[in-house]
SEPA-585478 format. One record per residue (C-alpha): residue in three letters; x, y, z. Coordinates in steps of 0.25 Angstrom, whole numbers, plus 5000, padded with zeros to 4 digits. Layout:
N
ALAXYZ;...
REM end
This chain:
210
UNK441447014800;UNK441546864797;UNK443046784803;UNK443646914809;UNK442346924818;UNK443246834829;UNK444246904828;UNK443547054827;UNK442647004840;UNK443846964849;UNK444647094847;UNK443347164850;UNK442947084863;UNK444447134868;UNK444147274863;UNK443047254872;UNK443847204883;UNK444847324883;UNK443447424883;UNK443847474869;UNK442347424866;UNK441147494872;UNK440047414878;UNK439347284871;UNK439747154865;UNK440847164856;UNK439847094845;UNK439147234845;UNK440347314843;UNK440947224831;UNK439447244824;UNK439447374829;UNK440847384821;UNK440247314808;UNK439147414807;UNK440347504801;UNK440547414789;UNK438947414787;UNK438747554788;UNK439847574777;UNK439247474768;UNK437947544770;UNK438347674766;UNK439047634753;UNK440447654759;UNK441347574751;UNK442447464757;UNK443347554765;UNK444847564762;UNK445347654775;UNK444547654788;UNK444847714800;UNK443947684814;UNK443947804821;UNK444047774837;UNK444247634834;UNK444447584848;UNK444147464851;UNK444247404837;UNK442647444832;UNK442347464822;UNK443747474817;UNK444147334819;UNK442847274813;UNK442747354800;UNK444247334798;UNK443847164797;UNK442547194789;UNK443247304780;UNK444547204776;UNK445147284766;UNK445147424773;UNK446247484782;UNK445947524795;UNK446247624804;UNK446047614819;UNK446147744827;UNK445947764841;UNK446347854852;UNK446847754864;UNK448247684863;UNK447447564870;UNK446447554859;UNK447247564847;UNK448247454856;UNK446947364855;UNK446747404840;UNK448147374835;UNK447947234843;UNK446547224837;UNK447047244823;UNK448247144825;UNK447247024831;UNK446347064819;UNK447347034810;UNK447147174803;UNK448447244803;UNK448747234789;UNK447347364788;UNK447147424801;UNK447947504811;UNK447647564823;UNK448147734826;UNK447947774840;UNK447747934840;UNK446648044839;UNK445848024827;UNK446048194825;UNK447448184824;UNK447548044815;UNK446448104805;UNK447648214803;UNK448848104799;UNK449248124784;UNK449047974785;UNK447747964790;UNK446948114784;UNK445848054775;UNK446247914775;UNK445147844777;UNK444047794770;UNK443147754781;UNK443247784795;UNK442447744807;UNK441947774820;UNK441247704831;UNK441147794843;UNK442147884841;UNK441748014844;UNK440648104841;UNK440048134826;UNK440848274825;UNK442148204831;UNK442048074824;UNK441848144809;UNK443048254812;UNK444148134815;UNK443548044803;UNK443548144793;UNK445148184793;UNK445348034792;UNK444248004780;UNK444548024764;UNK443448094755;UNK442547994753;UNK442847924766;UNK441747894777;UNK441647894791;UNK440547784799;UNK440147814812;UNK439447724822;UNK438347804826;UNK437547784841;UNK436047714838;UNK435247794844;UNK435747964840;UNK435248034828;UNK436448014819;UNK436448094809;UNK436248224819;UNK437548174825;UNK438448224811;UNK438348384806;UNK438448374793;UNK439148504792;UNK440148474802;UNK440348344794;UNK440548444781;UNK441548514788;UNK442248364789;UNK442348344775;UNK441048244777;UNK439748224772;UNK438348204777;UNK438248084787;UNK437547964784;UNK436847864794;UNK436847704791;UNK436347634798;UNK436547484797;UNK436247404811;UNK437147524817;UNK437147674813;UNK438247734805;UNK438647874802;UNK439247864788;UNK439848004784;UNK440748034771;UNK442048114771;UNK441648194758;UNK442848284758;UNK444248294766;UNK444248334779;UNK444648464781;UNK446248464787;UNK445748534799;UNK444948414803;UNK445048344812;UNK445548444824;UNK446348414834;UNK446148314844;UNK444948364853;UNK444448464846;UNK443248374837;UNK442648344851;UNK442948484858;UNK442248554845;UNK441448454835;UNK441148494824;UNK439748454825;
REM end
């Protein structure tokens, strides 16, 4: 990542101290976040213009991809006020405030806001939720032709986690596994997401599409 390494590492160390990052060295979290940009390149996705990070939490991958995609506008979404406060401080610390913003709230609600509906050409998600929930929440934010990139567990049968018929109901195409150093699922928004999705808060988890 170049000259921004020390700054983002400092921010991620602070995130870990606050309990917003999972176990393992901060360098591993950074490498995993960079993997999203590698997956986009491997999938032939053009440089994104507007990116949403679902459940940005401790800042990965959102803050990292914001530094890598230096011309993109990013929106970091999270449901925790404490994590959102940290993200706002991190955005200011990294001097990203001109093109990175933070929204605190549930994705099921935010995806129905007029300003955010079909706003993004790329949605990224790491450890956000199960595949059906992630897809349903992401679809409302994506413009037609946009993409969802989700990190996949290392040992599971990735394709089997994603149901083609369920994705089609959201206007999404078939899932494609991209394996670089890590594994990511890439899904294209082929048609506008029907207005009924995502369903109200909690319903995608209680009654998943697949």
